[in-house]
N, C-alpha and C positions, 0 to 999 in steps of 0.2 A: 448354695446353688452349685450345679455341677460344672466341671471344667473339662475342656477337650484336651487330649494329650496328643501332641504332634511330634512324631519322631524327628530328631535332628540328625542329618547325615554326618558321619565321622569317617576319618580316613586313617590308614596306617595301622600299627599294632594295637592301638587303643580301641579300635572299632568293636572287637568282640566284647571288651569290658563294658563299653557304653551300651552295647546292645543288651547285655545281661542286666545292666542297671535299669534300662528302660523296661525290659520284661518284668523285672522284679517290682518296679513301680506300678506297672499295669496290673500285675497280679494282686498287689496290696490294695489298689483301688477297687478291683473287682470284689475282693474279699470283704472290704469295708461296705461296699454297696450291697452285697449279698446279706451281710449281717444286719444292715439297716432295714433291708427289705423284709427279712424274716421277722424282725421286731415289729414292723408295721403290720405284717400279716397276723402275728400273734395278738397284737393290740386289737385288731379288728375282730378277731375271734373272741377274745376274753371279754371285751366291753360291748359286744354286739347289741345286747338288750338296751343298754343305755343310749347307744347311738340311735337305735330305732325309736326310743322314747323322745329324743330330740327332734327327729324328723316328723314325728306325730304332733309335737308341740308347736311347730312353726305356724305363725298366723297367716295362713294362706286361704283367701276366700274361694279360690278355685285351684285345681291341680295345675302345676306348671307344665309347660310343654317343652321348653328348652332350659336346661340347667347347665351352669358352668361350675365345675369343681376345681377351685384354685389350689395349687399345691397338693394335688390328689394323691401323691405317693403311690402305693400299690393298689389303691381303690377302695379303702374302707368306706369312705363317704359315698363314692360313686355307686357302689352296689347296694348300700343301704337306701340311697335315693331311688335307684332303679326299682327296688322292691316296693318302696312306699308309693311311687308314682309310675304305675305300669304303662302309662301313655306317654311318658317323657323320653326325650333324647338328651344325652349328656355329652358336653365337651369337657374332657378331663385334661387339665393343664399341669405340667410339672417340668422342672429343669432336668430331671434325670431320665435319660433314654432307657436305662435299665428298669426303672420303676414302671415306665409306660409300657415297656414290652411285657413285663409281668402282668400288668393290668389287662392288656389285650389278650394274653393267654387265658386269664381267668374269664374274660368276657366270652371267649370262644367256648370254654368249658361249660359256662352257664347258658349258652345259647343266646346271649344278649349283644353279640358283636355288632349287630345292625343298629343298635341304639347308642353305641358309644363311639365317639370320635376323639382321638388323642392329639394333643398339641404340645410339642416340646418348646418351652419358652422360659427365659430368665425374667421373672416378674420384677426384678430390680432394674431392668432396662426402662428408660424413659418412655419408649413407645412399645406398646404391647401389640401382639398380632391381633387380627380381626377375630373376635370371639363370637360374632353374631350379635343378636339382641335377646339375651336371656331374660326370662321372667323370674328366675331364682339363681343367685350366686351363692355358693357354699365354700367356706374357707375354714378348714379344721386344722388347728395346730400349725398353720402356715404363715399367718400374718406376722407373728413375732420374729420370724426369720428375716423379714424384709428390712433392708437398709433404709428405705424411704417409704414407710407405711402410709404417710399422709398422701403421697402421690399415688400409691396403689389404691387407696380408698377412693380418690377422685376418679381414677380409671374405672373402677368398678361402678361408681355412680353413673358415669357417662355411658357405660356399656349397657346397663340395665334399661329395660323398657320402663316408661313412666308407670308408677305403681308397683314395680318389681321389688323383690325382697332380697336383702343380703343377710345371710346367716354366718356369723363369726363364732367359731367354737375355739376356745383357748384353754390351755392347761395351766394349773398353778405351778407345776413343776413335774419332775420325774415321779412315777409311782413308787410307793413304799411296799415292802413285802414281809419284812422280818419283825418279830416282836421286839420291843424295846430292850429286853434283857438278852438278846441274841447278838452274835453267838456267845456261848457260855464263857469263853476265855477273853472276849472283847465286847462286852455289852455296849450297846449304843453305836456300834460300828456303822450301821446304815445311815444314821443321822449325820455322823461325822463326814462320811464320803459325799453325801448330798450337799452339806454345807460347803465343802471344798469345791464341788462342781458348780454350785451357785456363784461362788466368788469368782471362779475362773471364767464363767460364761457371761457374767454381768456386763462386761465390757463390750462384747460383740453381739449380745442379744438383750439390749436394754429394755425392750418392750415385752419381754416374757413376764407374764403375770400382771400386765397393765390393765387399766380400766379403759376399754375400747369405746365406751359410750360417748364421752366428750369428743373423741377423735371422729367418730361416725357423724355426730352432729355437726362438727366443723366442716366435714366433707359434703354436707348438704342432705344427709339422711335424717329421717325421723325415726328415732329408736322406739319401737312399739312393744318391746318385751326384753327382759333379761332374766335368765334363769341359772341358778347354781345347781350343779349336779355333783353329788357325793357318791363315789364308787367305793364300796366295801364288800369285797367278794371273798368268800372262804375258799382257800386253796384246794379243798377236796372236791370242789365243783368240777374241776377240769384238770387233766394232766398238763394241759397247755400252760397253766399258770406257772409251774416250775420252770418250763423252758422260757417263758416270757420274763420271769424274774432273772434267770441266768443271762439272757440277752441284754436286758437293761443294765444290770450290774457290770457286765463285761464291757459294755459301751462306756459307762461312767469310769471304770478303771482306766480306760484309755485316755481319759481327760485328766484324771487326778492322781495317777500313780506316783508322780514326783512330789506330790504334796502330802502324802500319807506317811505316818510313822512306819518304821519297818514292821512293828507288831501288827498294825492295822492292815498293811499290805499282805502280810503272810496270812492273816485270818481271812481276808477277802479272797486271796488265791485259793485257799482251802475250800471256800464256798463255791468257787467257780470251777473247781476240779471235778468234772462230772463223773469221773470214775473213782473218786476218793471217798473216804468214809464220812467226810464233813460236807459233801456236796449238797447244794441247795435243793437238788432234785430228790434227796433222801428225807427232807424235812416234812413233817406233817402239820406244821403250825404256820404255814404261809397264808397271808391274806393280800389281796390287791387293794391298796388304799390310795385314792387319788381324787382330785377335785377338778372339775371343768366348769367353765361358764360359757353360756351361749347368749349372744345378742342378736335380736331380730330387728333389722333396720330397713325402713321403706324409702325408696326413691319416690318422692311426692311430686 
């Protein structure tokens, strides 16, 4: 969840130094958010067909009128749902002001701004803002970030109209891109860095990869469907895949750099050097491999 940065007044000769520190901190935060936003945008582009197939699969007897997109990011689910249900309005909720601004800009570009309302909220708070009475709530890759998912599930249950549907889409983990024997000098590099990232993140994201079915049932929902989605896309389909792979691996590097051997870190940095001869952008053997699971749960 995002954090507000409040400047602290300082006095005397140290003021300039602290001001520079604050500026540097803000710039680092903005760069991190921009990097995350770009990855979310690329993910939306690369797996658009799979997202559309999920929205088409949802067991909805009638088209929803009011949809809530929880943890909407930059709007991958929001715009897929707007496309699927042209008569619906969407409340897009996220903790990041930067992501919501990016979403609003996209809505204006697409001419759908009248159908989108954004709400900035930390969904780990005990009390949520009034999200109206939706007949569909969508949460894609957001539930596993929550510190108190059981409470969040109850909040969704209480917000939905009777008979409303909750769609939870979750990821098995970060996507893979490289063949097992790549790169040539450090075969298996990608699996090693993923394993390191999984170990580091297990403590603060214990629900990543969880089975949400029992938790949905415990919160009062009736699970009406569960579907596993396997993504396996050839890198030649889109030049965005190379940029997507670079963004994902750069983000993982920020998590695991201190846990890699010097040889693995060097090989990873060569892949991430977009101007270098070993750049991942120069490879013609990339594939996007990932698994996602969707649960459709009814408030009865």
